[in-house]
C-alpha positions as semicolon CSV with decimal commas, in nm:
position;residue;x (nm);y (nm);z (nm)
1;M;1,989;-2,877;-2,939
2;P;1,731;-2,643;-3,095
3;S;1,431;-2,802;-3,253
4;F;1,311;-2,742;-3,607
5;D;1,029;-2,526;-3,467
6;D;1,282;-2,301;-3,290
7;I;1,481;-2,253;-3,609
8;E;1,160;-2,185;-3,800
9;D;1,062;-1,919;-3,542
10;V;1,400;-1,746;-3,574
11;M;1,376;-1,750;-3,955
12;A;1,022;-1,614;-3,945
13;K;1,137;-1,330;-3,723
14;H;1,419;-1,234;-3,963
15;D;1,275;-1,225;-4,308
16;P;1,532;-1,172;-4,584
17;L;1,289;-0,915;-4,724
18;D;1,359;-0,704;-4,413
19;T;1,721;-0,681;-4,526
20;V;1,608;-0,597;-4,878
21;L;1,380;-0,327;-4,734
22;K;1,666;-0,179;-4,533
23;L;1,884;-0,169;-4,844
24;A;1,599;-0,012;-5,043
25;L;1,548;0,252;-4,772
26;D;1,921;0,331;-4,771
27;A;1,926;0,357;-5,151
28;E;1,621;0,584;-5,147
29;E;1,783;0,806;-4,884
30;Q;2,102;0,833;-5,092
31;A;1,898;0,922;-5,402
32;S;1,709;1,180;-5,197
33;L;2,034;1,340;-5,080
34;Q;2,165;1,351;-5,437
35;L;1,840;1,506;-5,555
36;R;1,858;1,774;-5,284
37;S;2,217;1,847;-5,383
38;A;2,120;1,881;-5,751
39;Q;1,832;2,111;-5,653
40;M;2,070;2,331;-5,455
41;V;2,314;2,349;-5,747
42;L;2,028;2,445;-5,980
43;Q;1,907;2,712;-5,739
44;K;2,259;2,856;-5,710
45;C;2,297;2,865;-6,090
46;Q;1,960;3,037;-6,125
47;Q;2,058;3,296;-5,863
48;Q;2,386;3,363;-6,046
49;L;2,199;3,405;-6,374
50;S;1,955;3,644;-6,212
51;A;2,243;3,844;-6,062
52;L;2,414;3,869;-6,402
53;Q;2,092;3,980;-6,569
54;Q;2,032;4,239;-6,297
55;Y;2,391;4,363;-6,328
56;R;2,348;4,406;-6,704
57;L;2,021;4,590;-6,652
58;D;2,177;4,821;-6,392
59;Y;2,474;4,892;-6,619
60;M;2,242;4,969;-6,911
61;K;2,039;5,209;-6,691
62;Q;2,358;5,377;-6,582
63;M;2,460;5,431;-6,947
64;E;2,108;5,548;-7,030
65;Q;2,135;5,818;-6,765
66;Q;2,449;5,945;-6,936
67;Q;2,273;5,954;-7,272
68;G;2,269;6,332;-7,319
69;Q;2,634;6,362;-7,229
70;V;2,928;6,343;-7,464
71;I;3,098;6,004;-7,457
72;S;3,435;5,944;-7,616
73;A;3,463;5,679;-7,882
74;S;3,689;5,469;-7,663
75;N;3,439;5,483;-7,371
76;Y;3,157;5,389;-7,608
77;H;3,366;5,100;-7,742
78;Q;3,449;4,986;-7,386
79;F;3,079;5,002;-7,295
80;H;2,981;4,779;-7,588
81;Q;3,268;4,541;-7,522
82;F;3,168;4,515;-7,155
83;I;2,802;4,452;-7,244
84;R;2,915;4,182;-7,488
85;Q;3,118;4,018;-7,208
86;I;2,818;4,029;-6,975
87;D;2,600;3,881;-7,250
88;E;2,854;3,599;-7,298
89;A;2,852;3,534;-6,923
90;I;2,471;3,528;-6,927
91;T;2,474;3,280;-7,218
92;K;2,719;3,055;-7,031
93;Q;2,508;3,082;-6,718
94;H;2,195;2,986;-6,915
95;F;2,385;2,676;-7,026
96;A;2,487;2,604;-6,663
97;V;2,124;2,641;-6,551
98;N;2,007;2,403;-6,825
99;E;2,274;2,145;-6,739
100;S;2,205;2,161;-6,368
101;D;1,831;2,127;-6,439
102;K;1,905;1,813;-6,643
103;Q;2,102;1,675;-6,348
104;R;1,814;1,759;-6,116
105;Q;1,572;1,576;-6,347
106;I;1,801;1,272;-6,355
107;G;1,821;1,283;-5,975
108;Q;1,442;1,313;-5,953
109;Q;1,396;1,007;-6,175
110;A;1,655;0,807;-5,981
111;W;1,486;0,895;-5,653
112;Q;1,144;0,796;-5,791
113;V;1,282;0,458;-5,906
114;K;1,433;0,395;-5,561
115;Q;1,105;0,501;-5,398
116;Q;0,906;0,261;-5,619
117;K;1,141;-0,025;-5,531
118;R;1,103;0,047;-5,160
119;K;0,726;0,059;-5,190
120;A;0,726;-0,273;-5,378
121;V;0,929;-0,441;-5,102
122;E;0,699;-0,294;-4,838
123;L;0,400;-0,430;-5,027
124;L;0,558;-0,776;-5,043
125;L;0,623;-0,764;-4,669
126;E;0,264;-0,656;-4,601
127;R;0,129;-0,940;-4,815
128;K;0,359;-1,187;-4,644
129;A;0,250;-1,066;-4,300
130;H;-0,115;-1,090;-4,402
131;K;-0,062;-1,442;-4,532
132;R;0,116;-1,539;-4,209
133;Q;-0,167;-1,387;-4,005
134;L;-0,426;-1,585;-4,201
135;A;-0,227;-1,906;-4,147
136;E;-0,207;-1,834;-3,775
137;L;-0,581;-1,772;-3,759
138;K;-0,648;-2,099;-3,945
139;Q;-0,415;-2,286;-3,709
140;E;-0,586;-2,130;-3,408
141;Q;-0,931;-2,220;-3,543
142;K;-0,812;-2,575;-3,610
143;M;-0,690;-2,606;-3,252
144;I;-1,021;-2,470;-3,118
145;D;-1,214;-2,715;-3,336
146;E;-0,997;-3,007;-3,221
147;F;-1,041;-2,908;-2,859
148;A;-1,418;-2,877;-2,900
149;S;-1,429;-3,214;-3,074
150;Q;-1,230;-3,379;-2,797
151;Q;-1,453;-3,223;-2,535
152;F;-1,759;-3,351;-2,717
153;F;-1,631;-3,707;-2,738
154;R;-1,507;-3,711;-2,379
155;K;-1,844;-3,617;-2,237
156;P;-1,992;-3,904;-2,042
157;Q;-2,279;-4,057;-2,232
158;R;-2,611;-4,070;-2,046
């Protein structure tokens, strides 16, 4: 049958805070993955916006090159209608960029919260280990003192 000291040793080796730390690390990793995903979505939205803006610019340059030429009213109307559609797409893409940036910010905050929690648990574990180390040193010193005391009293008196 195990003694109380054996059970105490097993419990000291498996601190419930270790489990809490593992959970905190897992949560931080999940938040980190979500943040990376939100950053990728934002980057993709920004690239799409840039592509739309470049397309509009290229189309405008193309029409500018045709400026001295005669353009029918229907072609001119189609040009303006097409530019309006591109402008609407750019406006929608600006909205998508803003929304994805908000999601990235939310992900950043969530990750920071998880990181702070992990650091707090690590700090508690460090303090606990330091406290345990001090107790062990005190116990060791006590044993040395007791041994020295016993040696002193066991010396034959002359």
